[in-house]
C-alpha positions as CSV (number, residue, x, y, z in Angstrom):
1,X,5.2,-48.8,69.8
2,X,8.8,-48.4,69.5
3,X,10.7,-45.1,69.1
4,X,11.7,-46.0,65.5
5,X,8.1,-46.5,64.5
6,X,7.1,-43.0,65.8
7,X,9.5,-41.2,63.4
8,X,8.2,-41.2,59.8
9,X,10.7,-42.0,57.2
10,X,11.8,-39.4,54.7
11,X,10.1,-39.6,51.4
12,X,12.8,-37.6,49.6
13,X,16.5,-38.2,50.2
14,X,19.1,-35.4,50.3
15,X,20.4,-36.5,47.0
16,X,17.0,-36.1,45.3
17,X,16.6,-32.6,46.7
18,X,20.1,-31.5,45.5
19,X,19.3,-33.1,42.1
20,X,16.0,-31.2,41.8
21,X,17.7,-27.9,42.7
22,X,20.4,-28.4,40.1
23,X,17.8,-29.3,37.5
24,X,15.8,-26.1,38.3
25,X,19.0,-24.0,38.0
26,X,19.8,-25.5,34.6
27,X,16.2,-25.0,33.4
28,X,16.3,-21.4,34.6
29,X,19.4,-20.8,32.5
30,X,18.0,-22.6,29.4
31,X,14.6,-21.1,29.2
32,X,15.7,-17.5,28.2
33,X,18.2,-19.0,25.7
34,X,15.6,-21.2,24.1
35,X,13.1,-18.3,24.0
36,X,15.7,-16.1,22.3
37,X,16.5,-18.9,19.8
38,X,12.8,-19.2,18.8
39,X,12.4,-15.5,18.6
40,X,15.4,-15.2,16.3
41,X,14.1,-18.0,14.2
42,X,10.8,-16.2,13.7
43,X,12.7,-12.9,12.9
44,X,14.8,-14.9,10.4
45,X,11.6,-16.2,8.7
46,X,10.1,-12.7,8.5
47,X,13.3,-11.3,7.0
48,X,13.5,-14.1,4.4
49,X,9.9,-13.3,3.4
50,X,10.8,-9.6,3.1
51,X,13.9,-10.4,1.1
52,X,11.8,-12.5,-1.4
53,X,9.3,-9.7,-1.7
54,X,12.1,-7.1,-2.3
55,X,13.8,-9.5,-4.9
56,X,10.4,-9.8,-6.7
57,X,10.0,-6.0,-6.7
58,X,13.6,-5.6,-8.0
59,X,12.8,-8.1,-10.8
60,X,9.7,-6.1,-11.7
61,X,11.7,-2.9,-11.8
62,X,14.3,-4.4,-14.0
63,X,11.6,-5.7,-16.4
64,X,10.1,-2.1,-16.5
65,X,13.6,-0.7,-17.2
66,X,14.0,-3.2,-20.1
67,X,10.7,-2.0,-21.5
68,X,11.9,1.6,-21.4
69,X,14.9,0.6,-23.6
70,X,12.4,-0.4,-26.4
71,X,12.0,2.7,-28.7
72,X,8.4,1.7,-29.6
73,X,7.4,1.6,-25.9
74,X,9.0,5.0,-25.4
75,X,7.1,6.4,-28.4
76,X,3.8,5.0,-27.1
77,X,4.4,6.5,-23.6
78,X,5.2,9.9,-25.1
79,X,2.0,9.8,-27.1
80,X,-0.1,8.8,-24.1
81,X,1.4,10.7,-21.3
82,X,2.8,13.8,-22.9
83,X,0.5,14.1,-26.0
84,X,3.5,14.2,-28.3
85,X,3.1,13.2,-32.0
86,X,5.5,12.3,-34.8
87,X,6.3,14.9,-37.4
88,X,3.6,14.9,-40.0
89,X,1.0,13.4,-37.6
90,X,-2.1,15.2,-36.4
91,X,-3.2,15.2,-32.8
92,X,-6.9,15.4,-32.0
93,X,-7.9,16.4,-28.5
94,X,-11.6,15.8,-27.5
95,X,-12.7,18.3,-24.9
96,X,-15.3,17.4,-22.1
97,X,-15.9,13.9,-23.4
98,X,-16.4,11.2,-20.8
99,X,-17.2,7.5,-21.2
100,X,-20.4,7.9,-19.2
101,X,-22.2,10.4,-21.5
102,X,-22.3,9.8,-25.3
103,X,-21.3,12.8,-27.4
104,X,-24.4,12.5,-29.6
105,X,-26.8,13.0,-26.7
106,X,-24.9,16.1,-25.6
107,X,-25.1,17.6,-29.1
108,X,-28.9,17.1,-29.2
109,X,-29.2,18.5,-25.7
110,X,-27.2,21.6,-26.5
111,X,-29.3,22.4,-29.5
112,X,-32.5,22.4,-27.4
113,X,-31.1,24.7,-24.6
114,X,-30.4,28.4,-24.9
115,X,-26.9,29.8,-24.1
116,X,-28.1,30.9,-20.7
117,X,-29.3,27.4,-19.8
118,X,-26.1,25.9,-21.0
119,X,-24.1,28.4,-18.9
120,X,-26.2,27.7,-15.8
121,X,-25.8,23.9,-16.4
122,X,-22.0,24.3,-16.7
123,X,-21.9,26.3,-13.5
124,X,-23.8,23.6,-11.7
125,X,-21.5,20.9,-13.0
126,X,-18.4,22.8,-11.8
127,X,-16.9,21.4,-8.5
128,X,-17.9,23.5,-5.5
129,X,-14.3,24.3,-4.7
130,X,-14.1,26.3,-7.9
131,X,-17.3,28.3,-7.4
132,X,-17.3,31.6,-5.6
133,X,-20.2,33.9,-4.6
134,X,-18.2,37.1,-5.2
135,X,-17.4,36.2,-8.8
136,X,-13.8,35.3,-8.1
137,X,-12.7,31.9,-9.3
138,X,-10.7,30.1,-6.5
139,X,-8.6,27.1,-7.5
140,X,-5.9,25.5,-5.5
141,X,-5.8,28.2,-2.9
142,X,-5.0,31.0,-5.5
143,X,-7.5,33.6,-6.5
144,X,-8.1,34.6,-10.1
145,X,-10.4,37.4,-11.1
C-alpha cells in the first residue's frame, strides 16, 4: 500500500465546517426573536378577545342606561325595589308568604294550634344565628334585649 492510501480523506471540507458554524450562529440569533414574535402574537390575540368582551359589556351598560331614561322603567323599578307607589295607589305587603307554602294551608294549620305551639314553631323556624339561650336576640353581631 502506498502512503496516500493509508491516510483517509476528509469527509467534511473546511468550507462546510465554516458554513455550519455560521448557520448555527444565525439560528441562535433567530430562535429567541421568533419565540418572542409568537409570544407577542398570542398576547395580541388574548388582548383582542378581552377588548371584544369589554366592548360587549360597554354596549350592555349603554343599553341599561338607555332603559333608565324611560320614565315607565324608572317607575317600575321604584315600585319593585323601593316599594314606592303613585299618589292615590295602595300598597299591599304580604308578610311571611313564600312560594313553597300556600297561604291557605297556613291558615288552617294556625287555627288548629294553640298560641304556645305557634310560638314554639316560630322559634324553631328562626335561623340559629338569631337564637340565644339567655333570651337575648343576637343579630349581625349586635345584641338586643
